[in-house]
C-alpha positions as CSV (number, residue, x, y, z in Angstrom):
1,M,83.4,54.9,141.5
2,S,84.5,58.1,143.2
3,D,82.4,60.5,145.0
4,S,81.8,63.7,143.0
5,N,82.5,65.6,146.3
6,D,86.1,64.3,146.1
7,N,86.4,65.7,142.6
8,D,85.3,69.2,143.9
9,L,87.6,68.9,146.9
10,I,90.5,68.1,144.7
11,K,89.7,71.1,142.5
12,Q,89.7,73.3,145.6
13,T,93.2,71.9,146.5
14,I,94.6,72.6,143.1
15,Q,93.0,76.1,143.2
16,Y,95.3,77.0,146.2
17,Y,98.2,76.2,144.0
18,I,96.9,78.3,141.1
19,D,96.1,81.2,143.4
20,G,99.6,81.1,144.8
21,A,101.1,81.2,141.3
22,I,98.9,84.2,140.5
23,S,99.8,86.1,143.7
24,G,103.4,85.1,143.5
25,K,103.4,84.0,147.2
26,G,104.5,80.6,148.2
27,D,102.5,80.8,151.4
28,D,99.3,81.0,149.3
29,M,100.2,77.6,147.7
30,K,101.1,75.8,150.9
31,P,97.6,74.6,151.9
32,A,97.6,72.5,148.7
33,F,100.6,70.5,149.7
34,H,101.4,67.9,152.3
35,A,104.3,69.1,154.5
36,D,106.5,66.2,153.1
37,A,105.6,66.8,149.4
38,T,108.3,66.8,146.7
39,I,108.9,68.3,143.3
40,F,110.7,67.0,140.2
41,G,111.2,68.4,136.7
42,Y,113.7,69.9,134.4
43,I,114.6,73.5,133.8
44,G,116.6,73.2,130.6
45,E,119.0,70.4,131.3
46,D,119.0,71.0,135.0
47,L,117.0,68.8,137.3
48,F,114.8,70.9,139.7
49,A,114.1,68.4,142.5
50,G,113.7,68.2,146.3
51,P,111.3,69.2,149.1
52,I,108.3,71.3,148.0
53,Q,109.8,74.3,149.9
54,I,112.0,74.9,146.8
55,L,108.8,75.6,144.8
56,F,107.6,78.1,147.3
57,D,110.9,79.8,147.4
58,W,111.0,79.9,143.5
59,N,107.5,81.3,143.4
60,D,108.4,84.1,145.9
61,E,111.4,85.0,143.7
62,N,109.5,84.7,140.4
63,G,106.7,87.0,141.5
64,P,103.0,87.2,140.5
65,A,101.8,85.5,137.4
66,T,98.8,87.8,136.9
67,E,98.2,86.6,133.3
68,L,98.2,82.9,134.2
69,E,95.8,80.6,132.4
70,A,95.2,77.3,134.2
71,N,93.2,74.3,133.0
72,I,92.7,71.0,134.9
73,S,92.7,68.6,132.0
74,N,92.3,65.4,134.0
75,I,91.4,64.1,137.5
76,D,91.6,60.4,138.2
77,I,90.5,59.2,141.7
78,E,90.8,55.8,143.2
79,G,89.7,55.7,146.8
80,T,92.1,57.8,148.8
81,A,94.6,58.3,145.9
82,A,94.3,60.7,143.0
83,T,96.2,62.1,140.0
84,V,95.7,65.5,138.4
85,R,97.1,66.9,135.1
86,L,97.2,70.7,135.1
87,E,98.1,72.8,132.0
88,L,99.5,76.2,132.8
89,D,100.1,78.9,130.2
90,N,101.8,82.2,130.7
91,W,103.3,81.7,134.1
92,T,105.4,84.8,133.7
93,G,106.0,83.8,130.1
94,H,106.4,80.1,130.7
95,K,104.2,77.1,129.8
96,F,104.1,74.1,132.2
97,T,102.4,70.8,132.4
98,D,102.1,69.7,136.0
99,L,101.3,66.1,137.1
100,F,100.3,65.8,140.7
101,T,99.7,62.8,142.9
102,L,97.3,63.4,145.8
103,L,96.4,61.5,148.9
104,K,93.3,62.0,151.1
105,V,94.7,62.7,154.6
106,N,92.2,63.2,157.4
107,D,89.5,63.9,154.9
108,T,91.6,66.6,153.1
109,W,93.2,66.1,149.7
110,K,96.9,67.0,149.7
111,I,99.4,67.1,146.9
112,M,102.1,64.6,147.8
113,N,104.3,65.1,144.7
114,K,104.5,67.4,141.7
115,V,106.3,66.4,138.5
116,F,106.4,69.1,135.9
117,H,107.4,69.7,132.2
118,L,108.5,73.1,131.2
119,H,107.7,73.6,127.5
120,A,110.3,75.1,125.2
């Protein structure tokens, strides 16, 4: 059974990511991610994969998503590991489903990996 405090701390971590999407600034997202985090997903038929910095760079180029609607649909915690499913609608006209793996590092939850689906 997980501590409800962990649930709140994970939500705070995900909020950094959401706030960065809304501001269009990769630096606003960075506190959510471990320095060695990775990202994977498809944009059309092209694999978008690598170190998390490519997400920050894309976000800077993409600009603010001021109309973004974000909903955490699931959080699953087991000790120091967790998964989060986040539904994002109207990220500058796009709809995404993000699946995150998180690890509790020095009492702070960090996203270790982001796998996403870009809806047609």
